[in-house]
C-alpha positions in Angstrom: 96.0 89.8 92.2 94.7 90.9 88.6 91.0 91.2 89.4 91.6 93.6 92.3 94.1 95.5 90.5 91.4 96.1 87.7 88.8 97.5 90.1 91.0 99.1 92.7 90.0 102.7 92.1 86.2 101.9 92.2 86.8 99.5 95.2 88.6 102.3 97.1 85.8 104.7 96.5 83.3 102.3 97.9 85.5 101.0 100.9 86.6 104.2 102.8 85.3 103.2 106.3 86.1 100.2 108.4 84.0 97.2 107.7 80.8 96.7 109.7 82.0 93.6 111.3 84.8 95.2 113.1 83.0 95.7 116.4 83.2 91.9 116.8 86.7 91.7 115.9 88.4 94.7 117.7 88.1 93.3 121.2 90.5 90.4 120.2 93.1 92.9 118.7 96.3 93.5 120.5 100.0 94.1 120.1 101.5 93.6 116.7 99.0 92.7 114.1 99.1 91.2 110.5 96.1 92.2 108.5 96.4 89.5 105.7 94.5 90.7 102.7 94.4 94.4 103.7 93.0 95.8 100.5 93.0 99.6 100.6 93.7 99.9 104.3 90.1 100.8 105.3 90.3 99.0 108.4 93.8 100.0 109.4 92.8 103.2 111.3 90.4 101.2 113.6 92.9 98.3 114.0 95.8 101.0 114.9 93.7 102.2 117.7 93.9 98.9 119.4 97.3 97.6 118.2 100.9 98.8 118.9 101.8 98.3 115.1 99.5 97.1 112.1 101.2 95.4 109.2 98.9 95.3 106.1 99.7 92.7 103.5 98.1 92.4 100.1 98.8 90.8 96.7 97.2 93.8 94.6 99.7 96.5 94.0 97.0 98.9 93.1 95.0 98.5 96.3 98.6 98.7 98.3 99.4 102.0 96.7 96.0 103.3 97.6 96.2 101.9 101.2 99.5 103.9 101.6 97.8 107.2 100.6 94.5 106.4 102.7 96.8 105.7 105.8 99.6 108.0 105.1 99.6 109.7 108.7 99.6 106.5 110.4 102.3 105.3 108.1 104.3 108.4 108.8 103.7 107.9 112.7 105.1 104.4 112.4 101.8 102.9 113.5 100.9 101.1 110.2 103.2 99.4 107.5 102.2 98.0 104.1 103.9 95.0 102.5 103.3 93.4 99.2 102.8 89.6 99.2 100.5 86.5 98.8 99.4 85.4 102.3 99.5 81.9 101.0 103.3 82.2 100.7 104.5 84.3 103.7 107.8 82.7 103.4 108.4 84.6 100.1 107.3 88.0 101.3 109.9 90.6 101.4 109.4 91.6 105.0 111.0 94.8 106.3 114.2 94.3 108.4 112.6 94.6 111.7 110.4 91.5 111.2 113.1 88.9 111.2 114.0 87.8 114.9 111.6 85.8 117.2 113.7 87.1 120.1 112.1 90.5 120.3 109.1 89.8 122.4 109.3 92.5 125.1 106.2 94.8 125.0 107.2 97.9 123.4 107.5 101.0 125.4 104.8 103.4 124.2 107.1 106.2 124.2 109.1 104.5 121.4 108.3 104.8 117.8 106.0 101.9 116.8 108.2 100.7 114.0 110.8 99.8 116.6 108.5 97.0 117.9 110.5 94.4 116.2 114.1 94.4 115.0 116.1 91.9 112.9 117.9 91.4 109.6 115.1 91.1 107.2 115.2 87.3 106.7 112.1 85.0 107.5 113.7 83.6 110.6 110.4 84.2 112.5 108.7 81.9 110.1 111.3 79.3 110.1 111.5 79.1 114.0 107.6 78.7 114.4 107.7 81.1 117.2 106.4 84.0 115.3 106.2 87.7 116.0 102.6 88.5 115.6 100.1 88.8 118.5 97.3 88.7 116.2 96.6 87.6 112.5 93.4 88.9 110.9 92.3 87.8 107.4 89.1 89.9 107.0 87.1 89.3 103.8 89.9 87.7 101.8 90.4 84.0 102.8 87.1 83.1 100.8 88.9 84.2 97.4 91.2 81.2 97.8 90.2 78.7 95.2 92.0 75.6 96.3 92.0 73.4 99.5 95.9 73.4 99.1 96.0 77.2 99.0 93.9 77.5 102.1 95.9 74.9 104.1 99.2 76.9 103.0 97.7 80.1 104.4 96.7 78.6 107.6 100.2 77.0 108.1 101.7 80.4 107.4 99.4 82.1 109.9 100.3 79.8 112.6 104.0 80.2 112.0 103.7 84.1 112.1 101.8 84.0 115.3 103.5 84.1 118.6 102.4 81.1 121.0 99.2 82.3 122.5 98.6 84.6 119.5 95.2 85.2 118.2 93.7 84.3 114.7 90.5 86.0 113.3 89.0 85.0 109.8 85.9 86.7 108.3 84.2 85.4 105.3 80.8 85.9 103.5 77.8 84.1 104.7 76.0 82.3 101.9 72.7 82.1 103.8 71.5 85.5 102.4 68.9 86.2 99.9 71.3 87.6 97.4 73.5 84.4 97.3 70.6 81.8 97.7 70.9 80.6 94.1 74.6 80.2 94.2 76.6 77.3 95.0 79.4 76.8 97.4 82.0 78.0 94.8 80.6 81.1 92.9 81.8 83.9 90.9 80.2 87.1 92.1 80.3 90.1 89.7 81.7 93.5 90.6 80.2 96.7 89.1 80.9 96.6 85.3 80.9 92.7 85.1 84.4 91.9 86.7 83.9 88.5 88.5 85.4 87.7 91.7 85.8 84.2 93.0 84.2 83.2 96.4 84.1 80.0 98.2 81.2 79.9 100.7 82.2 78.1 103.9 80.0 76.5 106.4 81.1 77.0 110.1 82.0 73.2 110.4 84.2 73.2 107.0 86.1 76.3 108.3 86.5 75.5 111.9 87.8 72.0 110.8 90.3 73.5 108.5 91.7 75.8 111.3 91.7 72.9 113.8 93.8 70.7 111.4 96.2 73.4 110.9 97.2 73.2 114.6 95.0 75.9 116.1 93.1 75.7 119.4 90.0 77.3 121.1 88.2 77.5 117.7 84.9 79.2 117.8 82.6 80.4 115.0 79.6 82.7 115.0 77.5 84.5 112.4 77.5 88.4 112.2 75.1 91.0 111.1 75.5 94.9 111.6 78.5 94.2 113.8 76.7 91.9 116.4 76.3 88.0 116.6 73.2 86.9 114.5 71.4 83.8 113.5 72.8 82.3 110.4 70.0 83.0 108.0 70.4 86.5 106.8 73.8 87.2 108.6 76.2 89.0 106.5 79.3 87.2 107.6 80.8 84.0 109.2 83.4 84.9 111.7 86.0 82.5 113.3 88.2 83.0 116.2 91.1 80.8 117.3 94.4 80.7 119.1 97.9 79.3 118.5 98.6 76.9 121.4 101.5 77.6 123.7 104.3 75.1 123.9 
């Protein structure tokens, strides 16, 4: 993504700690996790504390390079991996070899290296099968950058395929009901320092929940978040959605 490549260094300097909404997300995290739109990896240390393996995916090569540096110890320990790709097109991602087969679902023995959690031949068989290999898919502060309805639907289809039956989805997007966004429409460009403009779509709870339900997810719930806790909508920082891929 050109915009985030251009601001990657500054972004990294201001995003060195896990995001404030994570206390709401972490209790839902388990097993093998896909962090779609991971950026510079600022959330990975916290996620790795709950997961067996975290796979960070991002389309910004500059942010991914910084993520590898920021999380080098976790990467060396096999607790975190980073992969380049667009989360609207998971079928085109060059997944590591161990992310192929949907047949490797036995909980990993914690004495084994974390990067042995999944094994395979390096194709996208786990997407084609629809059975998935991830216990959780997270999209934390990235889904609102998708400009088209078609792109949002494609991302959700990919998330559903990537998840195991019973797997958990979490999406976090900005809340428009804040003073700083009060003059902005549902689709807006928000400037970064120096004037670089980033696109945001401001979802309502009903709009986001409807998209996720139509993508085949169940047990969909939404809430507003402020300072890591549930909040009333007005003044809340983020809108948070949780859902589950049905079994069977």
